[in-house]
N, C-alpha and C positions, 0 to 999 in steps of 0.2 A: 330174798326178802324173808325176814323172820317175824312171825306173829305168834299169837297164842297168849297164854297167861304168863305171869312174871316169874314162874319157877325157874331156877337156874339162870338168873339175870346176869351173874358174873360169869364171863366166859374165859376159858383157859387160853393162855398165850403160848404158842410154840413156834419154833423156827419153821420156815417153809422150805421143804426139800433140802437142796444142797446149798441154799443161800446162807450167808453168815450174818447178815444184818437185816434181813426181811423176815418179819414174823406175821403169823396169822392170829387173829382174835376170834376164837371159835372156828367154825368150819367155813372155808372159802372154796371157790371153784376155780377152774382154769379157763373157762370160756371167755370170749372177747368182752371187752369193756367198750362203752360208748360215751363220748364226751360231747354234750350239747352246749353250744356257745353262740352268743350273738356274733354277727359278722366282724365287728370291730375287735372284740375279744379274741376271736379266732385268728385274725391277722396278727395281733400282738403276740399270741402264743407261738405262732409259726416263726415270728421274728426273734422272740426272746426265749421262751421256754415254758415250763410248767409252773404256774403261779400257785404258791401255797401261802396260807394265812393262818394267824391265830384264830381260833373259834370266836373270840371276842370281837372279831372284825365283822362277823355275820349279823345281819339285821334281825333275824328271828331270835327272840330272847330264849327260846327253848333250845336253840342250837348251842348257845353258850352258857346255859343255866348252871351246869356243874363245873364248867371250866372257870367261870368268873366267881364262883361261890367262895365263901370264907371257910377255911377248914381248921381254924384255931381251937375249936372245941372237940375236934375229932382226934383219935389216936393215930398220929402220923409218925410214930417212933420208927417204924420199919419202912415207911414210904411217904415222901412229901410230894404233893401235886406238881408235876413237871410242867414246864413251858412246852406247848405243843403247837406245831404247824399242821395244817390239814388241807386236803383237796378231795373232791368228790367226783365219782363217775356213776354211770348207770349200767345196769346189766340188761336193759330192755332195748332191743333193736328198733322196734317201731313204737314210739312213745308220743302219742298225740299231744298229751299235756305238756311234755317237755318242749316240743316244737313251739308251742304257744307261749309258755311261761317265760322262756329265756329271752323273748323279744318283747314282752309285754311292756307297754308304756315307753318304748324306745323309739327314737326318730332317726331318719336318715339311713345310713348303712347298717346301723345297729338293729333295724327292723327285720333284718334277715337272720335266720337261724342256720347254723352250720353243724353238722354231725360228723364226728370223726369215729371210725371204727378202729379200736386199738388192740394190738396183740398183748394180752395180759402178761404172758410169760416173758416177752421181750421187755415190757415195761418194768417188771420186777427185776430183771437182770440189770437194767440200767440204774434203777433206784438203789439196788444193792451196791453197785459200784460207786455211786455217788455217796452213799452212806459211809462206805469204807474210807473214802477220801476225806470225809468231813466229820468223822467221829460221831456219827448219827446212827439211829435205829429207825426202821420203817415198819409200821404196823398196818395190816390190811384187815378190815372187818366189814361184814354186812351190817347195814343199819337195822336196828331193832325198833319196830314201830309200836308205840304204846299210846294209850289214851292219855289225854292231857291231865285228867284227874289222877291217874296212876303216877305219872311223872312228878306232879306237884307234891305228892306226899312222901316221896322216897327219903327226903332229908330229915324227917321227923322220927324221934326216938321210938314212938309207939308204932311205927310202921313195921310190919312183919319182915321186911327185907333190910331193915336198918343194920342189923348185926352183920349180915352177909356183905353189905356194901362198905360199912364204916368202922367195924370193930374187929381188927383195925383196918384202916384204909390200905389197900395194896395197889400195885400197878395194874393188876388185872381188873379190880373193881373200878378204879379211876378211869381207865381207858374204856371199859364197858359202858360206863355212864356217858362217855363222850360219843357213844354210838346210838344213843336214844333219840327218837324223833317221833313227832305226832303222825298218826295214820293219814292225816290229810295229804301227806307227801308220799304216801306209799306207792303212788304211780311211778315214782322215780326208780324204784328197785335199786336203791343206792348202795354203792360200795364206797367206804371212806378210807382214805389213807392218812395215817397220823405219823408225824415225824418228830422225834425227840433228839435234840442236839445237846450233847454233854457239855459243850462250851458256851451254850446260849441258854441261860436259865432264868433270866429276869423277864416276867410277863410285862407287856407294854400296854398302857392305857389306850383303849381304842383298837388295839390289835396290831401286831407286827406282821411283816410279810417278807417273802424272798422269792427268787426265781431259780428253778433248777434247769440247767442246760441239758437237753436231751437230744439224741439223734432220732428225730421224728421219722426219718426215712425207714428206720428199722421197726418202728412201732405202728405207724398208721398204715392200714390196709385198704381203707375205703373212705371216701369223703362225699358227703351229700350236702346240698344247699337248698334252701327254700325255693320252690318252683317259681315264685314271683320275682326272683332276681332278674336284673336286666343283663344285657350282654357285657356292659362295662364292668359290672360287679363280678361276673363270672371270670372275666379276663384278669381282674385283680387277684382273685383267689387262685387261679391257675398259675399266675406269675409267682405268687408267694409260696405256693407249693413247690414249684420248681427250684426256687432259691433255697428252700429247706431240704432239697434233695429228694423230694417225694414225687416220683414219676407216676402219678395217678391223675387221670382226668376226672374231676368232680362231676357228679351227676345231680340232676334236679330231682328233688323229692316232692311228689304231689300227694299231699296228705289225703285229699278227697278221693283221689283215684285209688290210693292204698286201701282206704276204708271200703270203697265200692267193690274192689276185687275180693274182699273178704266177707261180703254180705252173704247172709244166709239165703240159700236157694231152696224153696219149697217144692218138692217133687210130687 
């Protein structure tokens, strides 16, 4: 998670290690990633793959603010805003807010939250292979949390960061803008993956989407489900994990117990 002032808002893009199609935006880590999903979405992912969407598909206007913006007054001679697909992960293993947010206002099976622990290195390896086959590039970057009023003013010519961002627009400045988010969501400690397909350049009204087929058995190392799940729900999850080649027994996550175990003890 990156906070602080807006100095150095545009982050450098570099290849990650030995990969040929995976890039990092700024500094990134090698530690595990965590994917929080409601039960129904988790089952769909195990059956299908990794779901990626255009940022314009997201409900929060700040998520798509600079993706859906008009750039016809900006110097785009060296770079024009690309069509981008994205997906998000967390770097936080025990995330109380995530357990609650991902099932808020949902009914039935979707009321349960599932957490997948993912091997980031293996995920990169498979995404790099996918990108090579599909003439794509993959970018990995930590979300930069900024106050709403700071984000709101970045597009104005009198903003002290305008020249850095838009004179001219570059791929580094454009993708850095797509990593901005309000601090209300900082609990997520989010890592965002951005995908650019050289053969898919037309942005779609309302947002486009696609599914990336992955070998989950090589990526998933642990699975947890809301402790309130019933026996039938647990069996469904176990069955879908087996079909996906994941030989892991999911465990129940008791948020209240987790919090109590970490309570402060006054000696």
